[in-house]
N, CA, C, O and the ligand as a Tripos MOL2 file, in Angstrom:
@<TRIPOS>MOLECULE
protein
  233   231    59     0     0
PROTEIN
NO_CHARGES

@<TRIPOS>ATOM
      1 N         -14.4850   -6.3720  103.6600 N.3       1 MET1
      2 CA        -14.7120   -6.4930  102.2020 C.3       1 MET1
      3 C         -15.0880   -7.9340  101.8650 C.2       1 MET1
      4 O         -14.4350   -8.8780  102.3100 O.2       1 MET1
      5 N         -16.1130   -8.0840  101.1000 N.am      2 ILE2
      6 CA        -16.5730   -9.4190  100.7160 C.3       2 ILE2
      7 C         -15.6370  -10.0010   99.6450 C.2       2 ILE2
      8 O         -15.2700   -9.3270   98.6830 O.2       2 ILE2
      9 N         -15.2730  -11.2400   99.8390 N.am      3 HIS3
     10 CA        -14.3330  -11.9060   98.9440 C.3       3 HIS3
     11 C         -14.7820  -11.8190   97.4750 C.2       3 HIS3
     12 O         -13.9810  -11.4870   96.6010 O.2       3 HIS3
     13 N         -16.0490  -12.1140   97.2100 N.am      4 ASP4
     14 CA        -16.5520  -12.1200   95.8320 C.3       4 ASP4
     15 C         -16.4190  -10.7490   95.1730 C.2       4 ASP4
     16 O         -16.2050  -10.6460   93.9660 O.2       4 ASP4
     17 N         -16.5500   -9.7030   95.9800 N.am      5 ASP5
     18 CA        -16.4210   -8.3450   95.4930 C.3       5 ASP5
     19 C         -15.0110   -8.1010   94.9550 C.2       5 ASP5
     20 O         -14.8270   -7.4720   93.9130 O.2       5 ASP5
     21 N         -14.0230   -8.6110   95.6860 N.am      6 ARG6
     22 CA        -12.6320   -8.4350   95.2770 C.3       6 ARG6
     23 C         -12.3660   -9.1770   93.9690 C.2       6 ARG6
     24 O         -11.7320   -8.6490   93.0560 O.2       6 ARG6
     25 N         -12.8670  -10.4220   93.8970 N.am      7 GLU7
     26 CA        -12.6600  -11.1960   92.6700 C.3       7 GLU7
     27 C         -13.3140  -10.4990   91.4740 C.2       7 GLU7
     28 O         -12.7740  -10.4960   90.3680 O.2       7 GLU7
     29 N         -14.4710   -9.9180   91.7170 N.am      8 TRP8
     30 CA        -15.1760   -9.2250   90.6430 C.3       8 TRP8
     31 C         -14.3470   -8.0430   90.1470 C.2       8 TRP8
     32 O         -14.2150   -7.8370   88.9410 O.2       8 TRP8
     33 N         -13.7880   -7.2680   91.0770 N.am      9 ARG9
     34 CA        -12.9710   -6.1140   90.6850 C.3       9 ARG9
     35 C         -11.6850   -6.5540   89.9930 C.2       9 ARG9
     36 O         -11.2110   -5.9010   89.0640 O.2       9 ARG9
     37 N         -11.1200   -7.6850   90.4650 N.am     10 ASN10
     38 CA         -9.8890   -8.1750   89.8500 C.3      10 ASN10
     39 C         -10.1070   -8.5480   88.3840 C.2      10 ASN10
     40 O          -9.1720   -8.5160   87.5830 O.2      10 ASN10
     41 N         -11.3320   -8.8990   88.0430 N.am     11 ALA11
     42 CA        -11.6350   -9.3230   86.6770 C.3      11 ALA11
     43 C         -11.8280   -8.1430   85.7270 C.2      11 ALA11
     44 O         -11.9040   -8.3210   84.5110 O.2      11 ALA11
     45 N         -11.9070   -6.9320   86.2950 N.am     12 LEU12
     46 CA        -12.0790   -5.7530   85.4450 C.3      12 LEU12
     47 C         -10.8200   -5.5370   84.5950 C.2      12 LEU12
     48 O          -9.7070   -5.8470   85.0200 O.2      12 LEU12
     49 N         -11.0160   -5.0150   83.4220 N.am     13 ARG13
     50 CA         -9.8990   -4.7660   82.5250 C.3      13 ARG13
     51 C          -9.0210   -3.6480   83.0880 C.2      13 ARG13
     52 O          -9.5270   -2.6240   83.5470 O.2      13 ARG13
     53 N          -7.7140   -3.8480   83.0490 N.am     14 SER14
     54 CA         -6.7920   -2.8450   83.5660 C.3      14 SER14
     55 C          -6.4310   -1.8530   82.4800 C.2      14 SER14
     56 O          -6.1550   -2.2280   81.3400 O.2      14 SER14
     57 N          -6.4370   -0.5730   82.8530 N.am     15 GLU15
     58 CA         -6.0640    0.4740   81.8990 C.3      15 GLU15
     59 C          -4.6600    1.0060   82.1900 C.2      15 GLU15
     60 O          -4.2590    2.0530   81.6810 O.2      15 GLU15
     61 N          -3.9280    0.2670   83.0140 N.am     16 GLY16
     62 CA         -2.6070    0.7260   83.4150 C.3      16 GLY16
     63 C          -1.6000    0.6610   82.2880 C.2      16 GLY16
     64 O          -1.8730    0.0790   81.2380 O.2      16 GLY16
     65 N          -0.4350    1.2540   82.4980 N.am     17 PRO17
     66 CA          0.6180    1.2090   81.4880 C.3      17 PRO17
     67 C           1.1040   -0.2130   81.2740 C.2      17 PRO17
     68 O           1.0340   -1.0410   82.1830 O.2      17 PRO17
     69 N           1.5910   -0.4960   80.0900 N.am     18 ASP18
     70 CA          2.0130   -1.8500   79.7340 C.3      18 ASP18
     71 C           3.5310   -1.9550   79.8630 C.2      18 ASP18
     72 O           4.2550   -1.8920   78.8700 O.2      18 ASP18
     73 N           4.0020   -2.1170   81.1040 N.am     19 TYR19
     74 CA          5.4370   -2.1920   81.3470 C.3      19 TYR19
     75 C           6.0320   -3.4620   80.7550 C.2      19 TYR19
     76 O           5.4120   -4.5240   80.8060 O.2      19 TYR19
     77 N           7.2240   -3.3560   80.1970 N.am     20 GLU20
     78 CA          7.9300   -4.5580   79.7620 C.3      20 GLU20
     79 C           8.4320   -5.3450   80.9600 C.2      20 GLU20
     80 O           8.4410   -6.5760   80.9590 O.2      20 GLU20
     81 N           8.8480   -4.6100   81.9790 N.am     21 ASP21
     82 CA          9.3420   -5.2390   83.1950 C.3      21 ASP21
     83 C           8.1520   -5.5880   84.1020 C.2      21 ASP21
     84 O           7.5340   -4.7080   84.7020 O.2      21 ASP21
     85 N           7.8460   -6.8830   84.1870 N.am     22 GLU22
     86 CA          6.6750   -7.3390   84.9370 C.3      22 GLU22
     87 C           6.6930   -6.8580   86.3880 C.2      22 GLU22
     88 O           5.6400   -6.6020   86.9700 O.2      22 GLU22
     89 N           7.8920   -6.7350   86.9740 N.am     23 SER23
     90 CA          7.9630   -6.3830   88.3980 C.3      23 SER23
     91 C           7.4460   -4.9710   88.6690 C.2      23 SER23
     92 O           7.0880   -4.6490   89.8020 O.2      23 SER23
     93 N           7.4040   -4.1250   87.6330 N.am     24 ARG24
     94 CA          6.9250   -2.7530   87.8410 C.3      24 ARG24
     95 C           5.4210   -2.6990   88.0950 C.2      24 ARG24
     96 O           4.9020   -1.6830   88.5570 O.2      24 ARG24
     97 N           4.7250   -3.7870   87.7930 N.am     25 HIS25
     98 CA          3.2880   -3.8280   88.0640 C.3      25 HIS25
     99 C           3.0000   -4.0970   89.5350 C.2      25 HIS25
    100 O           1.8610   -3.9660   89.9850 O.2      25 HIS25
    101 N           4.0330   -4.4720   90.2780 N.am     26 PHE26
    102 CA          3.8110   -4.8590   91.6680 C.3      26 PHE26
    103 C           4.2310   -3.7480   92.6280 C.2      26 PHE26
    104 O           5.1580   -2.9810   92.3660 O.2      26 PHE26
    105 N           3.5140   -3.6920   93.7480 N.am     27 ALA27
    106 CA          3.8510   -2.7700   94.8230 C.3      27 ALA27
    107 C           3.8010   -3.5640   96.1260 C.2      27 ALA27
    108 O           3.1310   -4.5940   96.2100 O.2      27 ALA27
    109 N           4.5160   -3.0750   97.1420 N.am     28 VAL28
    110 CA          4.4770   -3.7170   98.4500 C.3      28 VAL28
    111 C           3.6200   -2.8680   99.3800 C.2      28 VAL28
    112 O           3.8390   -1.6640   99.5190 O.2      28 VAL28
    113 N           2.6610   -3.4970  100.0010 N.am     29 CYS29
    114 CA          1.7480   -2.7990  100.9040 C.3      29 CYS29
    115 C           2.4980   -2.3300  102.1490 C.2      29 CYS29
    116 O           3.2190   -3.1090  102.7730 O.2      29 CYS29
    117 N           2.3290   -1.0610  102.5060 N.am     30 GLU30
    118 CA          3.0220   -0.5260  103.6820 C.3      30 GLU30
    119 C           2.4000   -1.0230  104.9800 C.2      30 GLU30
    120 O           3.0510   -1.0220  106.0250 O.2      30 GLU30
    121 N           1.1470   -1.4450  104.9150 N.am     31 ASP31
    122 CA          0.4510   -1.9230  106.1160 C.3      31 ASP31
    123 C           0.8170   -3.3630  106.4460 C.2      31 ASP31
    124 O           1.2980   -3.6520  107.5420 O.2      31 ASP31
    125 N           0.5900   -4.2620  105.4990 N.am     32 CYS32
    126 CA          0.7420   -5.6880  105.8050 C.3      32 CYS32
    127 C           2.0070   -6.2720  105.1930 C.2      32 CYS32
    128 O           2.3470   -7.4210  105.4770 O.2      32 CYS32
    129 N           2.7180   -5.5080  104.3580 N.am     33 GLY33
    130 CA          3.9920   -5.9740  103.8090 C.3      33 GLY33
    131 C           3.8760   -6.9460  102.6510 C.2      33 GLY33
    132 O           4.8860   -7.4640  102.1730 O.2      33 GLY33
    133 N           2.6610   -7.1990  102.1950 N.am     34 GLN34
    134 CA          2.4620   -8.1480  101.1080 C.3      34 GLN34
    135 C           2.6120   -7.4390   99.7560 C.2      34 GLN34
    136 O           2.1410   -6.3160   99.5770 O.2      34 GLN34
    137 N           3.2700   -8.1080   98.8170 N.am     35 ALA35
    138 CA          3.3530   -7.5740   97.4610 C.3      35 ALA35
    139 C           2.0450   -7.8660   96.7290 C.2      35 ALA35
    140 O           1.4590   -8.9370   96.8840 O.2      35 ALA35
    141 N           1.5970   -6.8980   95.9280 N.am     36 PHE36
    142 CA          0.3550   -7.1090   95.1780 C.3      36 PHE36
    143 C           0.4780   -6.5170   93.7830 C.2      36 PHE36
    144 O           1.2860   -5.6220   93.5360 O.2      36 PHE36
    145 N          -0.3410   -7.0360   92.8790 N.am     37 ASP37
    146 CA         -0.3540   -6.6070   91.4820 C.3      37 ASP37
    147 C          -1.2740   -5.3960   91.3600 C.2      37 ASP37
    148 O          -2.4700   -5.4910   91.6350 O.2      37 ASP37
    149 N          -0.7210   -4.2670   90.9530 N.am     38 ARG38
    150 CA         -1.4950   -3.0280   90.8950 C.3      38 ARG38
    151 C          -2.5370   -3.0500   89.7770 C.2      38 ARG38
    152 O          -3.3860   -2.1610   89.7070 O.2      38 ARG38
    153 N          -2.4820   -4.0620   88.9000 N.am     39 ARG39
    154 CA         -3.5030   -4.1890   87.8560 C.3      39 ARG39
    155 C          -4.7580   -4.8630   88.3840 C.2      39 ARG39
    156 O          -5.7950   -4.8530   87.7200 O.2      39 ARG39
    157 N          -4.6720   -5.4500   89.5770 N.am     40 ARG40
    158 CA         -5.8260   -6.1380   90.1500 C.3      40 ARG40
    159 C          -6.5380   -5.1840   91.1040 C.2      40 ARG40
    160 O          -6.1600   -5.0400   92.2670 O.2      40 ARG40
    161 N          -7.5740   -4.5420   90.5840 N.am     41 LEU41
    162 CA         -8.2490   -3.4890   91.3400 C.3      41 LEU41
    163 C          -8.7750   -3.9800   92.6840 C.2      41 LEU41
    164 O          -8.7120   -3.2570   93.6770 O.2      41 LEU41
    165 N          -9.2840   -5.1810   92.7190 N.am     42 GLY42
    166 CA         -9.8130   -5.7180   93.9790 C.3      42 GLY42
    167 C          -8.7310   -5.8180   95.0320 C.2      42 GLY42
    168 O          -8.9680   -5.5110   96.2000 O.2      42 GLY42
    169 N          -7.5380   -6.2480   94.6280 N.am     43 ASP43
    170 CA         -6.4270   -6.3710   95.5690 C.3      43 ASP43
    171 C          -5.9390   -4.9880   96.0060 C.2      43 ASP43
    172 O          -5.6040   -4.7800   97.1720 O.2      43 ASP43
    173 N          -5.9020   -4.0510   95.0630 N.am     44 VAL44
    174 CA         -5.4710   -2.6850   95.3840 C.3      44 VAL44
    175 C          -6.3910   -2.0910   96.4490 C.2      44 VAL44
    176 O          -5.9240   -1.5040   97.4250 O.2      44 VAL44
    177 N          -7.6840   -2.2450   96.2570 N.am     45 ILE45
    178 CA         -8.6520   -1.6990   97.2180 C.3      45 ILE45
    179 C          -8.5150   -2.4070   98.5640 C.2      45 ILE45
    180 O          -8.6000   -1.7790   99.6190 O.2      45 ILE45
    181 N          -8.3040   -3.7130   98.5140 N.am     46 HIS46
    182 CA         -8.1230   -4.4640   99.7680 C.3      46 HIS46
    183 C          -6.9740   -3.8660  100.5820 C.2      46 HIS46
    184 O          -7.1020   -3.6790  101.7920 O.2      46 HIS46
    185 N          -5.8730   -3.5700   99.9330 N.am     47 HIS47
    186 CA         -4.6970   -3.0870  100.6460 C.3      47 HIS47
    187 C          -4.8190   -1.6260  101.0650 C.2      47 HIS47
    188 O          -3.9270   -1.0950  101.7270 O.2      47 HIS47
    189 N          -5.9090   -0.9780  100.6880 N.am     48 GLN48
    190 CA         -6.1640    0.3870  101.1590 C.3      48 GLN48
    191 C          -7.0370    0.4040  102.4080 C.2      48 GLN48
    192 O          -7.1960    1.4510  103.0360 O.2      48 GLN48
    193 N          -7.6090   -0.7550  102.7800 N.am     49 GLN49
    194 CA         -8.4720   -0.7960  103.9630 C.3      49 GLN49
    195 C          -7.6190   -0.6960  105.2230 C.2      49 GLN49
    196 O          -6.6240   -1.4100  105.3440 O.2      49 GLN49
    197 N          -7.9870    0.1740  106.1630 N.am     50 PRO50
    198 CA         -7.2360    0.2500  107.4240 C.3      50 PRO50
    199 C          -7.3480   -1.0610  108.2080 C.2      50 PRO50
    200 O          -8.4310   -1.6310  108.3350 O.2      50 PRO50
    201 N          -6.2090   -1.5260  108.7320 N.am     51 GLY51
    202 CA         -6.2050   -2.7120  109.5850 C.3      51 GLY51
    203 C          -6.4820   -4.0180  108.8830 C.2      51 GLY51
    204 O          -6.9200   -4.9740  109.5220 O.2      51 GLY51
    205 N          -6.2400   -4.0910  107.5770 N.am     52 HIS52
    206 CA         -6.5370   -5.3310  106.8400 C.3      52 HIS52
    207 C          -5.4680   -6.3970  107.0890 C.2      52 HIS52
    208 O          -4.3750   -6.1060  107.5740 O.2      52 HIS52
    209 N          -5.8130   -7.6250  106.7460 N.am     53 GLU53
    210 CA         -4.8940   -8.7600  106.8260 C.3      53 GLU53
    211 C          -4.3160   -9.0090  105.4350 C.2      53 GLU53
    212 O          -4.9410   -8.6410  104.4410 O.2      53 GLU53
    213 N          -3.1300   -9.6290  105.3430 N.am     54 PRO54
    214 CA         -2.6220  -10.0370  104.0270 C.3      54 PRO54
    215 C          -3.6130  -10.9770  103.3540 C.2      54 PRO54
    216 O          -4.3220  -11.7290  104.0230 O.2      54 PRO54
    217 N          -3.6560  -10.9280  102.0410 N.am     55 LEU55
    218 CA         -4.5630  -11.8080  101.3030 C.3      55 LEU55
    219 C          -4.0610  -13.2410  101.3600 C.2      55 LEU55
    220 O          -2.8540  -13.4720  101.4290 O.2      55 LEU55
    221 N          -4.9830  -14.2160  101.3300 N.am     56 PRO56
    222 CA         -4.5490  -15.6060  101.2750 C.3      56 PRO56
    223 C          -3.7990  -15.8710   99.9790 C.2      56 PRO56
    224 O          -4.2250  -15.4100   98.9200 O.2      56 PRO56
    225 N          -2.6980  -16.6000  100.0410 N.am     57 VAL57
    226 CA         -1.8970  -16.9020   98.8580 C.3      57 VAL57
    227 C          -2.4200  -18.1770   98.2210 C.2      57 VAL57
    228 O          -2.5120  -19.2110   98.8810 O.2      57 VAL57
    229 N          -2.7610  -18.1090   96.9520 N.am     58 SER58
    230 CA         -3.3340  -19.2750   96.2900 C.3      58 SER58
    231 C          -2.2480  -20.1510   95.7010 C.2      58 SER58
    232 O          -2.5450  -21.1840   95.1020 O.2      58 SER58
    233 ZN         -1.8380   -4.8740  102.6520 Zn       59 ZN59
@<TRIPOS>BOND
     1     1     2 1
     2     2     3 1
     3     3     4 2
     4     3     5 am
     5     5     6 1
     6     6     7 1
     7     7     8 2
     8     7     9 am
     9     9    10 1
    10    10    11 1
    11    11    12 2
    12    11    13 am
    13    13    14 1
    14    14    15 1
    15    15    16 2
    16    15    17 am
    17    17    18 1
    18    18    19 1
    19    19    20 2
    20    19    21 am
    21    21    22 1
    22    22    23 1
    23    23    24 2
    24    23    25 am
    25    25    26 1
    26    26    27 1
    27    27    28 2
    28    27    29 am
    29    29    30 1
    30    30    31 1
    31    31    32 2
    32    31    33 am
    33    33    34 1
    34    34    35 1
    35    35    36 2
    36    35    37 am
    37    37    38 1
    38    38    39 1
    39    39    40 2
    40    39    41 am
    41    41    42 1
    42    42    43 1
    43    43    44 2
    44    43    45 am
    45    45    46 1
    46    46    47 1
    47    47    48 2
    48    47    49 am
    49    49    50 1
    50    50    51 1
    51    51    52 2
    52    51    53 am
    53    53    54 1
    54    54    55 1
    55    55    56 2
    56    55    57 am
    57    57    58 1
    58    58    59 1
    59    59    60 2
    60    59    61 am
    61    61    62 1
    62    62    63 1
    63    63    64 2
    64    63    65 am
    65    65    66 1
    66    66    67 1
    67    67    68 2
    68    67    69 am
    69    69    70 1
    70    70    71 1
    71    71    72 2
    72    71    73 am
    73    73    74 1
    74    74    75 1
    75    75    76 2
    76    75    77 am
    77    77    78 1
    78    78    79 1
    79    79    80 2
    80    79    81 am
    81    81    82 1
    82    82    83 1
    83    83    84 2
    84    83    85 am
    85    85    86 1
    86    86    87 1
    87    87    88 2
    88    87    89 am
    89    89    90 1
    90    90    91 1
    91    91    92 2
    92    91    93 am
    93    93    94 1
    94    94    95 1
    95    95    96 2
    96    95    97 am
    97    97    98 1
    98    98    99 1
    99    99   100 2
   100    99   101 am
   101   101   102 1
   102   102   103 1
   103   103   104 2
   104   103   105 am
   105   105   106 1
   106   106   107 1
   107   107   108 2
   108   107   109 am
   109   109   110 1
   110   110   111 1
   111   111   112 2
   112   111   113 am
   113   113   114 1
   114   114   115 1
   115   115   116 2
   116   115   117 am
   117   117   118 1
   118   118   119 1
   119   119   120 2
   120   119   121 am
   121   121   122 1
   122   122   123 1
   123   123   124 2
   124   123   125 am
   125   125   126 1
   126   126   127 1
   127   127   128 2
   128   127   129 am
   129   129   130 1
   130   130   131 1
   131   131   132 2
   132   131   133 am
   133   133   134 1
   134   134   135 1
   135   135   136 2
   136   135   137 am
   137   137   138 1
   138   138   139 1
   139   139   140 2
   140   139   141 am
   141   141   142 1
   142   142   143 1
   143   143   144 2
   144   143   145 am
   145   145   146 1
   146   146   147 1
   147   147   148 2
   148   147   149 am
   149   149   150 1
   150   150   151 1
   151   151   152 2
   152   151   153 am
   153   153   154 1
   154   154   155 1
   155   155   156 2
   156   155   157 am
   157   157   158 1
   158   158   159 1
   159   159   160 2
   160   159   161 am
   161   161   162 1
   162   162   163 1
   163   163   164 2
   164   163   165 am
   165   165   166 1
   166   166   167 1
   167   167   168 2
   168   167   169 am
   169   169   170 1
   170   170   171 1
   171   171   172 2
   172   171   173 am
   173   173   174 1
   174   174   175 1
   175   175   176 2
   176   175   177 am
   177   177   178 1
   178   178   179 1
   179   179   180 2
   180   179   181 am
   181   181   182 1
   182   182   183 1
   183   183   184 2
   184   183   185 am
   185   185   186 1
   186   186   187 1
   187   187   188 2
   188   187   189 am
   189   189   190 1
   190   190   191 1
   191   191   192 2
   192   191   193 am
   193   193   194 1
   194   194   195 1
   195   195   196 2
   196   195   197 am
   197   197   198 1
   198   198   199 1
   199   199   200 2
   200   199   201 am
   201   201   202 1
   202   202   203 1
   203   203   204 2
   204   203   205 am
   205   205   206 1
   206   206   207 1
   207   207   208 2
   208   207   209 am
   209   209   210 1
   210   210   211 1
   211   211   212 2
   212   211   213 am
   213   213   214 1
   214   214   215 1
   215   215   216 2
   216   215   217 am
   217   217   218 1
   218   218   219 1
   219   219   220 2
   220   219   221 am
   221   221   222 1
   222   222   223 1
   223   223   224 2
   224   223   225 am
   225   225   226 1
   226   226   227 1
   227   227   228 2
   228   227   229 am
   229   229   230 1
   230   230   231 1
   231   231   232 2
@<TRIPOS>SUBSTRUCTURE
     1 MET1         2 RESIDUE 1 A MET
     2 ILE2         6 RESIDUE 1 A ILE
     3 HIS3        10 RESIDUE 1 A HIS
     4 ASP4        14 RESIDUE 1 A ASP
     5 ASP5        18 RESIDUE 1 A ASP
     6 ARG6        22 RESIDUE 1 A ARG
     7 GLU7        26 RESIDUE 1 A GLU
     8 TRP8        30 RESIDUE 1 A TRP
     9 ARG9        34 RESIDUE 1 A ARG
    10 ASN10       38 RESIDUE 1 A ASN
    11 ALA11       42 RESIDUE 1 A ALA
    12 LEU12       46 RESIDUE 1 A LEU
    13 ARG13       50 RESIDUE 1 A ARG
    14 SER14       54 RESIDUE 1 A SER
    15 GLU15       58 RESIDUE 1 A GLU
    16 GLY16       62 RESIDUE 1 A GLY
    17 PRO17       66 RESIDUE 1 A PRO
    18 ASP18       70 RESIDUE 1 A ASP
    19 TYR19       74 RESIDUE 1 A TYR
    20 GLU20       78 RESIDUE 1 A GLU
    21 ASP21       82 RESIDUE 1 A ASP
    22 GLU22       86 RESIDUE 1 A GLU
    23 SER23       90 RESIDUE 1 A SER
    24 ARG24       94 RESIDUE 1 A ARG
    25 HIS25       98 RESIDUE 1 A HIS
    26 PHE26      102 RESIDUE 1 A PHE
    27 ALA27      106 RESIDUE 1 A ALA
    28 VAL28      110 RESIDUE 1 A VAL
    29 CYS29      114 RESIDUE 1 A CYS
    30 GLU30      118 RESIDUE 1 A GLU
    31 ASP31      122 RESIDUE 1 A ASP
    32 CYS32      126 RESIDUE 1 A CYS
    33 GLY33      130 RESIDUE 1 A GLY
    34 GLN34      134 RESIDUE 1 A GLN
    35 ALA35      138 RESIDUE 1 A ALA
    36 PHE36      142 RESIDUE 1 A PHE
    37 ASP37      146 RESIDUE 1 A ASP
    38 ARG38      150 RESIDUE 1 A ARG
    39 ARG39      154 RESIDUE 1 A ARG
    40 ARG40      158 RESIDUE 1 A ARG
    41 LEU41      162 RESIDUE 1 A LEU
    42 GLY42      166 RESIDUE 1 A GLY
    43 ASP43      170 RESIDUE 1 A ASP
    44 VAL44      174 RESIDUE 1 A VAL
    45 ILE45      178 RESIDUE 1 A ILE
    46 HIS46      182 RESIDUE 1 A HIS
    47 HIS47      186 RESIDUE 1 A HIS
    48 GLN48      190 RESIDUE 1 A GLN
    49 GLN49      194 RESIDUE 1 A GLN
    50 PRO50      198 RESIDUE 1 A PRO
    51 GLY51      202 RESIDUE 1 A GLY
    52 HIS52      206 RESIDUE 1 A HIS
    53 GLU53      210 RESIDUE 1 A GLU
    54 PRO54      214 RESIDUE 1 A PRO
    55 LEU55      218 RESIDUE 1 A LEU
    56 PRO56      222 RESIDUE 1 A PRO
    57 VAL57      226 RESIDUE 1 A VAL
    58 SER58      230 RESIDUE 1 A SER
    59 ZN59       233 GROUP 0 **** ****
């Protein structure tokens, strides 16, 4: 997956539920064990790729 593609998807508006508890927006990837924000579509798609690496932490 091209990095710019992920950033582009992450910028898309999220239509997810508006939880009061911020932690409910996060899930832990079963493959790489990294927690990710389910509102960031680019990150969600990244963690669905077979054999992917954890994302770089900024
Ligand atoms: Zn992952």
